[in-house]
N, C-alpha and C positions, 0 to 999 in steps of 0.2 A: 531310413529316414529318421532323423532325430526329432523328437517332439519335446518342446519346452513348455512347461506349464507355468504361466505367470500367475502371480497372486491376484485374486479377484476375478479370474476367468471362470465363469460358471461351468460346472461339469457337463451340463447339457450342450453348451456350445462346443466344447471339446469333443464330446461323443458324436455330435452331428458331423463335425468336420472329419473325424476319423471314419465315421460310417460312410460318408460320401466318397472318401478316397477308396475305401474297401469296395463299395459298389462299382466305382469306375474301373477298378482292377478286375472285378468279377465280370463286368461287361466286356472288357477287353479280352479276357480269357474266353468268354462265351463266343465272341465274334471270331476269334482265332480258330476255335474248334468247329464252328458252324460253316465257315467259308469253304473248306474242302468239300463238305456235303453239297453245298450250293453249286460248286463247280462241277462235281461229278454227276449230279442229279439229272441235268438236261441230256447229256449224251446217253446215259444209261436208260433213260425213260424211252428212248427210241428202240432199244433192243427188246425183242419179245421175251416175255416172262419165262416161257418154257425153255428158251435158249439159255438164259441165265441159269435156270435150275439144272439143265443138262451139263453145262460147263462146271458148275459148282459140284455136282455129283461126281463128275469125271475126276476133278482135282482131289476131292476128298477120298475117293476110292484109290487113286494112284498114290497119294501121300500115305494113306493107311497101309496099303500093301508094301510100299517101300520101307516105311518105318517098322512095320510089323516084322518083316523079313530081316531087317537090320537088327532089331531087338532079339531075334532068334539066332543071330550069329552069322547071317549070310554076309559074305564079302562081295559087294557089287563091283563089277569091273568099271573103272572110271569113277568110283565113289558116287558123289552127288550128281554127276553128269548122267548117270544111268537113269536117274529119275525122269529125264526127258524121254528116254526110250520106253519107260513104264507108262508115262502119260500117252505117248503115241500108240502103244499097244492097246491100252484100254480104250482110247479114242477110236481106233480103227475097228476093234471088236464091237464096240457099242454102236457105231454108225452102221456096220453090217447088220447087226441085230435089229436096229430101228427100221432099216429098209426092208428086211425080211418080214417084220411084223406089219409094216404098212402094206406090203404086197399081199400078205395073207388076209388082211382086213379088207382090202379092195376086192379080192376074189370072193370073200364071204358076202360082202355087200352086194356085188353084182349077181351072185347066185341067188341071194334072197329076193332080188328085184325080179328075177325071171320066174320065180315060183308063184 
């Protein structure tokens, strides 16, 4: 944008005009970055918090294991596609452990109720 300064235009008028343009651009940027959050918020608010934590932990563990092994020099069969197998493996193991712990907790709770 080219700005021409005319003789006799007070600096305050010029700075206000440029300031309002900058504010408008800032608002446009803010709205562009906030809209995806508004779009994603409603569907994600329906998902239980513990489920989100479980999935995030699963992904962090899987990616960490994959990249750690790759950094140590492991050549994965199928390169990045093997990451899906790592996620599936950790997901299966963690679901089995969660069910086992729930069963153990149920047994302990019912045994405590009988005593």
